[in-house]
C-alpha positions in Angstrom: 40.1 -2.7 17.2 37.4 -5.1 18.6 34.6 -3.6 20.5 34.6 -0.3 18.6 32.2 0.9 16.1 33.6 2.1 12.7 33.9 5.9 12.2 34.0 6.8 15.8 30.3 5.9 16.3 29.6 4.1 19.6 27.3 1.3 19.9 24.4 1.6 22.0 23.8 -1.6 24.1 20.1 -1.5 23.6 20.3 -1.7 20.0 22.7 -4.6 19.7 21.5 -6.7 22.5 19.6 -10.0 22.2 17.2 -9.1 25.0 13.8 -7.6 24.0 13.2 -3.9 24.6 11.5 -2.9 27.6 8.0 -1.1 27.2 9.7 2.1 28.1 12.2 1.8 25.5 9.6 0.9 22.7 8.3 3.8 20.6 5.0 3.5 19.0 5.6 3.3 15.1 3.7 4.7 12.3 3.4 2.9 9.0 4.9 5.5 6.6 3.5 3.6 3.6 0.0 3.8 4.8 0.4 7.5 5.4 1.8 8.0 1.8 -1.1 6.0 0.5 -3.7 8.2 2.5 -2.1 11.3 1.4 -2.3 10.3 -2.5 -6.0 9.3 -1.9 -6.6 12.6 -0.2 -4.9 14.5 -2.9 -7.1 12.8 -5.7 -10.2 13.4 -3.6 -9.5 17.2 -3.5 -8.6 17.6 -7.1 -10.7 15.2 -9.0 -14.3 17.2 -8.7 -13.0 20.4 -10.3 -10.6 18.7 -12.7 -13.4 16.3 -14.0 -15.8 19.1 -14.3 -13.4 21.1 -16.4 -12.7 18.3 -18.4 -16.3 17.4 -19.3 -16.9 21.3 -20.0 -13.9 21.2 -22.2 -15.1 18.5 -24.2 -18.5 19.9 -24.6 -17.1 23.3 -25.7 -14.8 21.6 -28.1 -17.5 19.5 -29.6 -19.7 22.4 -30.0 -16.6 24.4 -31.6 -16.2 21.3 -34.0 -19.9 21.2 -34.9 -20.2 24.7 -35.6 -16.8 25.4 -37.0 -16.0 28.4 -34.5 -12.2 28.4 -33.7 -12.2 30.8 -30.9 -9.7 29.9 -28.3 -11.2 32.3 -25.5 -14.5 30.5 -25.9 -13.5 27.7 -23.7 -12.1 29.6 -20.7 -15.6 30.8 -19.2 -17.5 27.4 -19.4 -14.5 25.5 -17.8 -14.1 28.2 -15.1 -17.8 28.1 -14.3 -17.7 24.3 -14.2 -14.9 24.2 -11.8 -16.3 26.8 -9.6 -19.8 25.0 -9.7 -18.0 21.6 -8.8 -16.1 23.3 -6.0 -19.4 24.8 -4.5 -21.3 21.5 -4.8 -18.4 19.2 -3.3 -17.0 21.8 -0.9 -18.4 20.1 2.4 -17.2 16.6 1.1 -13.7 18.0 0.5 -13.8 19.8 3.9 -14.6 16.7 5.6 -12.2 14.5 3.8 -9.4 16.9 4.7 -10.8 17.3 8.3 -10.6 13.5 8.8 -7.0 13.2 7.2 -5.4 16.2 9.3 -7.1 14.7 12.5 -5.6 11.2 11.6 -2.2 12.7 10.9 -2.1 14.7 14.1 -3.4 11.7 16.1 -0.4 9.6 14.8 2.1 12.5 15.7 1.0 12.3 19.1 1.1 8.5 19.3 4.8 8.4 18.4 5.5 11.2 20.8 5.5 14.5 18.9 4.3 17.6 20.6 
């Protein structure tokens, strides 16, 4: 039947008209690609300090074990833990400011598109 939409859905005149939508009909849009990119960057900034510190501590402990031929599996846990804790203490304010800025940006974008 002409004029009817398939599967019982009705066509909205505003969606299929050739006229430009009025300012009341226009919604502010948010670039999802940019939000996902920012999310991944923030995740890397949050995880990198402790992971890199643990990596460096693990390499140093493994070099020490290779040089001294001490093959103790539990020896590497404490230095890695201490390195990760030190990295978190040293970079905690940076991580806080990064997460705070990201959350503020996300909430501002939610307000912009009309979320409450």
